C-alpha positions as CSV (number, residue, x, y, z in Angstrom):
1,M,0.0,0.0,0.0
2,E,1.4,3.4,-1.0
3,P,1.4,6.1,1.6
4,N,-0.5,8.5,-0.6
5,D,-3.0,6.0,-2.0
6,P,-6.4,7.0,-0.6
7,G,-8.0,3.7,-1.7
8,G,-5.2,1.6,-0.2
9,I,-6.8,1.0,3.2
10,Y,-10.0,-0.3,1.5
11,R,-8.0,-2.8,-0.5
12,V,-6.3,-4.1,2.6
13,M,-9.7,-4.4,4.4
14,M,-11.2,-6.2,1.5
15,T,-8.3,-8.6,1.3
16,N,-8.5,-9.3,5.1
17,E,-12.2,-9.9,4.9
18,R,-11.8,-12.3,2.0
19,K,-9.1,-14.2,4.0
20,I,-11.6,-14.5,6.9
21,W,-14.2,-16.0,4.6
22,E,-11.6,-18.3,3.0
23,A,-10.6,-19.5,6.5
24,A,-14.3,-20.1,7.4
25,L,-14.9,-22.0,4.2
26,L,-11.8,-24.1,4.8
27,L,-13.0,-25.0,8.3
28,V,-16.4,-26.0,7.0
29,R,-14.9,-28.2,4.3
30,R,-12.6,-29.9,6.8
31,H,-14.9,-30.1,9.9
32,G,-18.5,-29.7,8.6
33,N,-21.0,-28.8,11.3
34,D,-18.2,-28.9,14.0
35,A,-16.5,-25.9,12.3
36,V,-18.2,-23.2,14.4
37,A,-17.3,-24.9,17.7
38,I,-13.7,-25.3,16.6
39,A,-13.4,-21.6,15.7
40,E,-15.1,-20.6,18.9
41,R,-12.7,-22.8,21.0
42,E,-9.7,-21.2,19.2
43,A,-11.0,-17.7,19.9
44,E,-11.6,-18.6,23.6
45,R,-8.2,-20.1,23.9
46,L,-6.6,-16.9,22.7
47,R,-8.9,-14.7,24.8
48,G,-6.5,-14.8,27.8
49,E,-3.3,-14.2,25.8
50,D,-1.7,-11.0,24.8
51,D,-2.6,-11.3,21.1
52,E,-6.0,-9.6,21.1
53,L,-6.1,-9.1,17.4
54,T,-5.8,-12.9,16.7
55,C,-8.6,-13.5,19.1
56,V,-10.8,-11.0,17.3
57,V,-9.9,-12.6,13.9
58,W,-11.0,-16.0,15.3
59,C,-14.3,-14.5,16.5
60,W,-14.9,-13.2,13.0
61,I,-14.0,-16.6,11.5
62,A,-16.5,-18.2,13.9
63,R,-19.2,-15.8,12.9
64,S,-18.5,-16.3,9.2
65,T,-18.5,-20.0,9.7
66,A,-21.9,-19.9,11.3
67,E,-23.2,-17.8,8.4
68,L,-21.9,-20.4,5.9
69,L,-23.6,-23.2,7.8
70,R,-26.9,-21.4,8.3
71,P,-29.5,-23.4,6.5
72,S,-31.6,-20.5,5.2
73,P,-31.7,-16.7,5.0
74,E,-33.2,-14.8,7.9
75,G,-36.3,-12.6,7.5
76,S,-35.7,-9.9,5.1
77,E,-32.3,-11.1,3.8
78,R,-31.9,-11.3,0.1
79,I,-30.3,-14.2,-1.7
80,H,-27.8,-13.3,-4.5
């Protein structure tokens, strides 16, 4: 990312969000319905350590994994 690139931060955020979804998808492929519990355990394990960011990332992965495994859209959600 270039220092004077105003769109640079958005590219980094999009890349990181994509990586979270990729990690969630990988967990689902490897562990099926157990994927959410595995991601939540990893987040909980990291909660007491000094690496807060990694804990937050695992919380995001757990949430994304739960979204992937949800059987149907909620209320007013649209399907693409």
